[in-house]
C-alpha positions in Angstrom: -54.4 -45.9 -244.9 -55.4 -47.0 -248.4 -52.9 -44.5 -249.8 -50.1 -45.9 -247.7 -50.9 -49.5 -248.6 -51.0 -48.5 -252.3 -47.6 -46.8 -252.1 -46.0 -49.8 -250.4 -47.5 -52.1 -253.1 -46.1 -49.9 -255.9 -42.6 -49.9 -254.3 -42.6 -53.6 -253.8 -43.8 -54.2 -257.4 -41.0 -51.9 -258.7 -38.4 -53.6 -256.6 -39.5 -57.1 -257.7 -39.5 -55.8 -261.3 -35.9 -54.5 -261.0 -34.7 -57.7 -259.3 -36.3 -59.9 -262.0 -34.9 -57.7 -264.7 -31.3 -57.7 -263.5 -31.3 -61.4 -262.4 -27.8 -62.6 -261.3 -26.2 -59.2 -262.3 -27.6 -57.5 -259.3 -24.1 -56.7 -257.9 -21.4 -55.0 -260.0 -18.2 -56.6 -261.1 -14.9 -55.0 -260.1 -11.6 -55.7 -262.0 -8.2 -54.7 -260.7 -5.5 -53.6 -263.2 -1.8 -53.0 -262.8 -0.6 -50.1 -260.6 1.2 -47.3 -262.4 3.2 -44.1 -261.6 4.8 -45.8 -258.6 7.0 -43.4 -256.5 8.4 -43.6 -253.0 5.2 -42.3 -251.3 2.3 -42.6 -253.9 1.0 -44.7 -256.8 -1.9 -44.9 -259.2 -4.4 -47.7 -258.8 -6.4 -48.7 -261.9 -9.6 -50.7 -262.4 -12.9 -51.3 -264.1 -16.5 -51.5 -262.9 -18.8 -53.7 -265.0 -22.6 -54.3 -264.8 -23.3 -51.9 -262.0 -26.9 -51.6 -260.7 -26.8 -48.6 -258.5 -23.1 -48.3 -257.4 -22.7 -45.6 -254.8 -18.9 -46.0 -254.3 -16.0 -47.5 -256.3 -12.2 -47.2 -256.2 -9.3 -49.1 -254.8 -8.3 -50.4 -251.4 -4.8 -51.5 -250.2 -2.7 -52.8 -247.3 0.7 -54.4 -246.7 -0.6 -57.8 -245.5 -2.8 -59.1 -248.5 -6.5 -59.3 -249.6 -7.3 -55.6 -248.7 -10.9 -54.6 -248.0 -12.7 -51.3 -247.3 -11.6 -51.7 -243.7 -8.1 -50.9 -244.9 -6.9 -47.8 -246.8 -9.2 -46.9 -249.7 -10.2 -44.3 -252.3 -13.8 -43.4 -253.3 -14.3 -42.2 -256.9 -18.1 -41.6 -256.4 -21.2 -43.3 -257.8 -21.9 -44.9 -261.2 -24.6 -47.0 -262.9 -22.7 -47.7 -266.1 -19.5 -49.6 -267.0 -16.4 -47.5 -266.3 -12.6 -47.6 -266.4 -11.0 -45.5 -263.6 -7.7 -44.5 -262.0 -7.4 -43.6 -258.4 -4.4 -42.0 -256.6 -3.0 -43.7 -253.4 -1.2 -41.3 -251.2 0.8 -41.6 -247.9 2.7 -44.7 -248.8 6.0 -45.7 -247.2 9.2 -45.8 -249.3 10.5 -49.3 -250.3 7.3 -51.1 -249.1 5.4 -53.9 -250.7 1.6 -53.2 -251.1 -1.4 -55.3 -252.0 -4.3 -53.5 -253.9 -7.8 -54.4 -255.1 -10.5 -52.5 -257.1 -13.9 -52.5 -255.5 -17.5 -51.5 -256.3 -20.3 -51.1 -253.6 -23.9 -51.3 -254.5 -26.4 -48.9 -252.8 -27.7 -51.7 -250.6 -24.2 -52.5 -249.3 -23.0 -55.4 -251.4 -19.3 -55.0 -252.2 -17.5 -56.7 -255.1 -13.7 -56.9 -255.1 -11.3 -57.5 -258.0 -8.2 -59.6 -257.9 -5.2 -58.7 -255.8 -2.3 -56.8 -257.5 1.1 -56.3 -255.8 3.5 -53.4 -256.1 6.5 -51.9 -254.2 7.1 -48.3 -253.7 10.6 -46.9 -254.6 13.1 -45.8 -252.0 14.6 -42.4 -251.2 18.0 -44.0 -251.6 18.9 -46.6 -254.2 18.7 -50.4 -253.6 21.9 -52.4 -254.4 23.1 -56.0 -253.9 26.6 -57.4 -253.9 27.6 -60.6 -255.8 30.6 -62.9 -255.3 34.1 -61.5 -256.1 35.8 -63.2 -259.1 39.3 -63.2 -260.7 41.0 -63.1 -257.3 44.8 -62.6 -257.5 47.4 -61.7 -255.0 47.0 -57.9 -255.4 43.7 -57.5 -257.2 40.2 -58.9 -257.7 37.0 -58.2 -259.6 34.0 -56.9 -257.6 30.4 -57.3 -258.8 27.2 -55.5 -257.8 23.6 -54.9 -259.0 21.5 -51.7 -258.8 18.0 -52.9 -258.2 16.3 -49.5 -257.7 17.6 -46.0 -258.5 15.7 -44.5 -255.6 14.0 -41.1 -255.6 16.5 -39.7 -258.2 19.2 -40.8 -260.5 22.4 -42.2 -259.0 25.4 -39.9 -259.0 28.1 -42.4 -258.0 28.3 -46.2 -257.6 31.0 -48.9 -257.2 32.5 -51.2 -254.6 33.9 -50.4 -251.2 36.2 -52.7 -249.1 38.3 -53.1 -246.0 39.9 -55.8 -243.9 37.8 -55.3 -240.8 34.2 -55.7 -242.0 31.1 -53.5 -242.7 33.0 -51.4 -245.4 31.7 -48.0 -246.4 32.6 -45.2 -248.8 34.9 -43.9 -246.1 37.1 -46.9 -246.7 38.8 -47.7 -250.0 36.4 -47.8 -253.0 36.0 -47.7 -256.7 34.0 -45.0 -258.5 32.1 -46.0 -261.6 30.2 -42.7 -262.0 26.6 -41.7 -262.5 23.9 -44.2 -263.4 20.5 -43.7 -265.0 19.1 -47.2 -265.1 19.1 -50.3 -263.0 21.4 -53.3 -263.8 24.6 -55.1 -262.8 28.2 -53.8 -262.9 31.7 -55.0 -262.4 34.7 -53.0 -261.1 38.4 -53.9 -260.5 39.6 -53.8 -256.9 43.3 -52.9 -256.8 46.0 -52.3 -254.3 45.3 -55.4 -252.2 47.8 -57.4 -250.2 48.6 -61.0 -250.7 47.0 -63.7 -248.6 44.7 -61.2 -246.9 40.9 -61.5 -246.1 38.8 -58.6 -247.4 35.2 -57.5 -246.9 33.3 -56.0 -249.8 30.0 -54.2 -250.4 28.5 -52.6 -253.5 27.2 -49.1 -253.0 25.2 -46.5 -254.9 24.7 -42.8 -254.0 22.0 -40.4 -255.1 21.1 -36.9 -253.6 19.1 -38.6 -250.9 22.0 -40.7 -249.5 24.1 -43.8 -250.0 22.8 -47.4 -250.0 25.0 -50.5 -249.5 24.5 -54.1 -250.6 25.1 -57.2 -248.6 28.7 -58.0 -247.4 30.8 -60.4 -249.4 34.1 -61.9 -248.1 37.1 -63.1 -250.1 40.8 -63.8 -249.6 43.6 -62.9 -252.0 46.1 -65.5 -253.1 49.6 -66.0 -251.8 52.6 -64.5 -253.6 56.3 -65.3 -253.5 58.8 -62.7 -252.2 60.9 -60.6 -254.5 64.7 -60.3 -253.9 67.7 -58.8 -255.6 71.4 -59.4 -255.4 74.0 -56.6 -255.1 77.8 -56.5 -255.7 80.0 -58.6 -253.5 82.3 -56.6 -251.2 85.3 -57.1 -249.0 86.8 -59.8 -251.2 90.0 -61.5 -250.1 91.4 -64.9 -250.8 89.0 -66.9 -248.6 86.2 -64.6 -247.6 83.7 -62.2 -249.3 80.6 -60.3 -248.2 77.4 -61.0 -250.2 74.7 -58.3 -250.3 71.0 -58.6 -251.1 67.7 -56.8 -250.7 64.2 -58.1 -250.0 62.2 -55.9 -252.4 58.7 -57.4 -251.6 58.0 -59.5 -248.6 55.3 -61.5 -250.5 52.6 -63.4 -248.5 52.8 -65.1 -246.2 56.1 -63.9 -244.7 59.2 -65.8 -245.8 60.3 -68.6 -243.5 63.9 -68.5 -244.8 66.2 -66.2 -246.7 69.9 -65.8 -247.4 72.4 -66.5 -250.2 73.5 -69.4 -252.3 76.7 -69.7 -254.2 78.9 -72.0 -256.4 81.7 -71.9 -259.0 79.5 -73.1 -261.9 76.8 -70.4 -262.2 73.1 -70.0 -261.4 73.4 -71.2 -257.8 70.3 -72.5 -256.0 69.4 -74.2 -252.7 71.2 -77.3 -253.9 74.5 -75.5 -253.7 76.3 -73.9 -250.7 73.8 -71.7 -248.9 73.4 -69.6 -245.8 70.1 -69.5 -243.8 69.3 -66.3 -242.0 65.9 -67.4 -240.7 62.4 -65.8 -241.2 61.8 -62.2 -242.1 58.7 -59.9 -242.0 59.9 -56.7 -243.6 61.7 -55.5 -246.7 65.2 -54.1 -246.8 68.9 -55.0 -247.4 70.8 -57.8 -245.8 74.4 -59.1 -245.9 76.4 -62.2 -245.1 80.2 -63.0 -245.1 80.9 -66.1 -247.1 83.9 -68.0 -245.7 86.2 -70.9 -246.6 86.4 -69.9 -250.2 89.3 -70.9 -252.5 91.7 -68.2 -253.6 91.8 -67.0 -257.1 88.5 -68.6 -258.0 85.4 -67.2 -259.7 82.2 -67.5 -257.7 78.6 -67.0 -258.5 76.1 -65.8 -255.9 72.4 -65.1 -255.6 70.1 -63.9 -252.8 67.0 -66.0 -252.1 63.9 -66.0 -250.0 61.3 -68.7 -249.4 57.6 -68.7 -248.3 54.7 -71.1 -248.9 54.3 -69.7 -252.5 57.8 -70.9 -253.4 61.5 -69.8 -253.5 62.5 -66.6 -255.3 66.1 -65.8 -256.4 67.7 -62.5 -257.1 69.9 -61.8 -260.0 73.3 -63.6 -260.3 76.5 -61.7 -259.3 80.0 -63.1 -259.9 83.3 -62.2 -258.2 86.9 -63.6 -258.0 88.7 -64.3 -254.8 92.2 -62.8 -254.3 95.3 -64.9 -255.0 97.3 -65.6 -251.8 100.5 -63.5 -251.5 102.5 -66.6 -250.4 101.3 -68.7 -253.3 99.0 -70.9 -251.2 95.6 -71.7 -252.6 93.2 -71.4 -249.8 91.5 -73.9 -247.5 91.3 -77.2 -249.4 94.5 -78.5 -247.6 96.8 -78.6 -250.6 99.6 -76.1 -250.8 100.1 -76.3 -254.5 101.6 -72.9 -254.9 104.0 -73.4 -252.1 105.2 -76.8 -253.4 105.7 -75.3 -256.9 107.9 -72.5 -255.4 109.9 -75.1 -253.4 110.5 -77.1 -256.6 111.6 -74.0 -258.4 114.0 -73.1 -255.6 115.6 -76.6 -255.7 116.1 -76.5 -259.4 117.7 -73.0 -259.1 120.1 -74.3 -256.4 121.2 -77.2 -258.6 121.7 -75.0 -261.6 123.6 -72.5 -259.5 125.9 -75.1 -258.1 126.4 -76.6 -261.6 127.3 -73.2 -263.0 129.8 -72.6 -260.2 131.4 -76.0 -260.6 131.7 -75.6 -264.4 133.2 -72.1 -264.0 135.8 -73.5 -261.6 136.8 -76.3 -264.1 137.1 -73.7 -266.9 139.3 -71.5 -264.8 141.5 -74.4 -263.7 142.1 -75.5 -267.3 143.1 -72.0 -268.3 145.5 -71.7 -265.4 147.3 -74.9 -266.1 147.6 -74.1 -269.8 149.3 -70.8 -269.0 151.9 -72.4 -266.6 153.0 -74.8 -269.3 153.9 -72.0 -271.6 
């Protein structure tokens, strides 16, 4: 019994000595350092243990909610009774996930010290991209923008912008191809072949061997554009009528609300001159119109035109001359100048003819009487 009491007394004395010697440094200090070697499913936690007494376990612990403890995932690098820097591998992580990690040190009697919380996010199998607003929007083109935030498991083999007019575009729709990419960052690419006054949906994309990732969807609308028309040669020309010919080369956007021809006798005709209105139109192609009530033997100038909300477009100018009336009349303005001129000429001719006949008769009579006197 004396031996037992003596042993207990020695142990108590030793414990009191150790406690008095270490004072407030009885529990170790754990310091969390930045996480390194981050991949899609593992990472390296780093830390320090200072002032350990008898630490029987140290390492890192982690979770996805914050302030991790040993009740969460953890590593155990063993025991130590001296200051130490350490690294500890965290396995079984989820791709593209945000994690919270802390270093820890546990003394032999159960006291646990934790370091500060450090955050990190694992990489993804596929890249991470975002889409920014479209700029430099025109009637047939625009400039798309995107940012590669994360390359993913391996380098990007292709990236760019994809678009359609229905929504949720993918690389199966129209797209640009900007090639391989070995670092994160922003990019811009020209979107071509668009139609005027049309709404489009755009997403940035990036592809690596693991798959294709898409950014958020951005919507934009191209600007309006005037139609494009041309004027062809006038046909079937007579003294009062002629057939004008034109072609709508590009419908523009929105569709024209009016098209036809305008003409005058001065040149460069526009909507302020004589016009014809053929109504609205929704497709390209040739069109014709017979211009009537023209004046004969006159030079006319004609242009095709088409109008939409973006403005009025004119074709090239074409000139033609109406035919002179075979009877001398001058067309449809109500004045028969040619006919009156011919009538005047006929009257003068008749007077001259009668004068010549009368004069000839007098000359013949004089000659006759002179001969009889002889």
